[in-house]
N, C-alpha and C positions, 0 to 999 in steps of 0.2 A: 359351580354356579349355573352353568348351562344345563346340567343334569337336573338340578332343583327346579329351574324354570320350566323345563320340559315336563317334569312330573306334575308340577302344580297347575300350570296353565295350558299345557298341551303344546304340540309342535308349532302351531300357527302363531300363538301368542309369543312363544320364544323367539321365532323368526322376526316378529314385529319389533320386539325389544332390541334384538341385535341390530336391526336396520336403524332404529332410532339412535342407539349409541354410536354406530358407525358413521351416521350422517351428521352427528353433532359437530358444528364448526369450531374446532379447537382455537383457531386464530381469533374468533369473535369473543372468546372468553377471557383473553388476556391481551394486554397492550404494553408498550414500553414508551417512555418519554424520548423524544428525538433530540431534545436540547437540554441544556443545563438550566437550572433555576426556573423550570416550568412551575407555575403556581397551581396548587391544588386548592380549590375554593369551596367555601361552605355551601354555595348554591350555584345553579347554572346561570351565572351572570359575571361579566367582567368587572362589575363593581362590588361583588360579594367579597367578604373578608377572606384572606388567604389562610388556609389551614396550615400549610407549610409549602416549601418549595421542593421540587423533585430534582434529583441528579439525572444526568444524561444516562439513558438506557435503564432507568429505574423500572422494575417490573410492576405491573398493575393488573389487578383482577377486576374485570367488569362486573358491576353490580346493577342488575335491573336494566330497564330500557333507557335509551338515550333521549336527550331533550334538545332537538335541533343540532347545533354545532357542539354541544356539550355532551359528555358521557360521564356517568357516575362510576367511580373506581375505588378500590381499596388497595393501599400500599402493602408491602410485604410485612410491615410491623403492625398492621391493623388500622391505620388511619384511613378514614373515608372522606370523600369529597368529590367535587366535579372538576373536570379538566377539559380543555378544548380538544376536540377530536383531532384537529389538524396538527397538534403538537405531540401526537402519539401515533404509533403504527401498530397493526396487529402483530402478535408475537406467539410463536409456537416453541415451547421449550425443547421439544424434540428436534426442531429444525430452526435454529435461531438465525441462520444465515440471511434469509430475505430481509428481516427486520434490521439486523446489524449492517447489512449492505447499504440500506437506505440511510441509516443514522450516520455511518461513516462518510457517505457521499455528501450529506448535508453539512457535516462537520468540516470536511476538507474544503468545501466551497466557501466556508467562512474565512474572511481575511484575517481576522483576529478573534481570539477567545481566551478566557483566563487559562493559565497554565494548569490549574487544578482540574478544569473541565477536560482539557486535552489529555492529561495523564489518566483521568478516570476512564476515558474511552479506550486508551491503550490497554489498561488493565482488564476491562470488560472483554476486549478482543483477544487478549492473551489467554484469559480463562476459557473463552469459547473455543479458541483454536485447540487448546489442550484437551478439551472435552469432546471435540468433534470426532466421530468414528469414521465417517466417509472421507476418503482421501481428497476428493474434489472440494468438499466443504472445508476441510482442514487447510488445504492449500490456499483457498481464497481468503479465509479468515486470517491466515498468517500474513498474506500480502497486505490486506487491509490494515493489519496491526503495524506493519513497517511504515506504511504511509502515515498512519495516525501518529506513530512515534516521531517521525520527522516533523510533523506539525507541532508536536509538543516541544521538541528541541528548538524549533524556530521561535516558539513563544518564550522559552527559557532565555534565548538570546535577546529577544525583544525587550523583555522586562522582568522575567521571572528569576533571573540570575545574572551574575557578572562573570563573563568569560569562563574560565575553567571551574569556577565555583560549582561544586556538585551538590550542595545542600538542597536546593529546590528539587533536583532530580531525585534525591533520596526521599524527600517528602512525597513525591509523586510515585513512589515505588519503582523508579527507573534506576537501574544500577549503572553507575559510571564505569565500572570495571567489566561490564558486559561486552562480549565480542560483537554485539549488534551495533554498538556506537563507538565513535572515534572523535577525538578533538582536533579541530582544524586551527592551527596556530595563526595563520595569516588572517582568517576570517574572525577569529576569536569566538568560535561557537562550536557546539557539538553537532555531529552529523550521524545519521544511520550509515553504517559501513556498507559500501557497495558489495562487499563479500557476503553480507547477510542476504541480499537479494539473490546473488549468484548461487549461494548454497541452497537457498529455497528452490531456485529453478532446478538445480541438479537433483534435489530430493524428490521433486515431482515431475521429472523430465518426461515421464510416460504420459502425462496428462495434457490436455489441450491448453490449459492455463500456463504451461511452461513457457510458451512464447510471450505471453503477456508479462510474466514475471521477468523474463530476459530483457524485454524492452524497458521495464521499470528500472532494472539494474543499469542498462546502458545509458539511459537519459537522466539518471540520478546525479545530483550535484555532488562533486567530490571535494573533500577537504584539501587545502593547499592551493597554490596558484602557480601557473607556468610563467606568468609575467613575460611573455614573449620568447621564452626559451624554446628553441627549435626541437631539440630532442625530447623535451618534456611534452611538447604539443603532439609529437608523433606517438609517444608512449600513451598519451591520453586517447588518441585516435584508436590505437590498438586495443586498449582495455575496455573501451566503451562500445563504439559502433562496430569496430572490427570484431570484437568478441560476439556481439549480437549476431552479426552476419555469418560468423563461423558456425554458429549453432542453428540459425534459422535463415539460411540464404534466400529463401523465397517467402519469408514470413510477411505478416500483415504490414509490418513497419520497415520492410527492407528498402523501399524507395526513400523513406525519410532518413533512414540510417545512411544511405549513400549520399544524400544531400549534406548531412552533417559531416560525413567523412570527407567529402570534397572540399568543404570550407576549411577544415583543419589542414588538409594536405596541400591546398593552394598556398597557404601561409608557409608551410615547410618548404615547398618548391621555390617560392619567391626568395626566401631567406638563404637558400643554398645555391642560388643561381650564380653568383660570382665565383669564379674558379678558386680564388684564394680561401673560400670557406669550406671547400670540399674536404681538405685534410682535417679541418677542425671537427666537422660533423660526421664524416664518413670513415669509419674504421672497421676492420674485420678482426677485432681481437676478442669478440664475444661479450664486450661490456654492454650493459643495459642502457647506458647514456649515449650511445652512438647509433647511427643509421647503418647497421650492418646489412650486407646483401641478403643474408638469410631472413632477417626480419622483413625486409622489403618484398622478397619473393613470397613469403608466407602470406602477407597481407594482400598482395596482388592476386594470388591464387584464390583467396577467400572472396575477393571482389568479383573475380571472373565467374565464380559459381553463383553469384547472387542475381537478383532480378530488380530492375529499376532503370529509369530513364538515364540516370547519371553513371551507370555501370562502366561504360566504355571510357567516359571522360576521367573517371577516377582511376581506372586501370592505366590510362595513358600517363597520368601524373606519376603513378608509381613506377612505370617503365622509365620515365624521364629521371626519376631519382635513382633507379637502379643503374642507369647509364653513367651517372655521376659517381656512384658509390660502388665501384667494381672491386 
């Protein structure tokens, strides 16, 4: 192509064509809907008849000039009409992350939305993460997908399904047997598995986003309830804030992690204060449901390496527990 242009128009004209093509704003040529059920209208007016409604993240090709707050677009299957500009965002198929980031943020901020809408966004993010070539984009899209998946599962619990019933999940292309989700019997709903976040963090541990993923894992709601059980509360502290601090002791959220850890360990300390409870909670037989010296030492060492105003207070609580559980 460049050889033909050079031969026919000369080097100056070829360079001009190249600059025109290179400067063409790809993002201005395509947009996507940021919400579900966005109306595509016959003309640039809120009172114009609706040609159809658009799904969330529906791709749109811009046709011609805009008219105020309206833009004329064509859908993937050829339907043309007008849509409000503020209900769409620019989209570049070669780099969908900026658009999908904005769509996901807007969706997560919504308190409620139909399960079908939530699951459609999950599937869009799943496909985009699978297609992304750059590791940073793949990592962020995968994280956005897990957050969107939890919102879909919350919607399933709220009204899209009854308890363990996986029918609505299947209709939304969400597999109940996936390792990404787990059922919480006490709460009567599905959750994204914390392991899905931790595995994602390990997969992209060399990237800056790894710390953000670790915090999402540590602060994620877990299935099951401790219901005041001391050893369960301690285990919860270990596998959430303790794990985050072991991986990112001076991370952005280390101070917040220490505050959360302190609240959990204060409860453990108060419940083990009476001497008669020591034998019940403190055993050195390697069982996971007891406060063994090794577990206490490991968590205290993690805390001492961390940064935050509550570090010394948390370390002192753990030292107190170690003195009881020798």
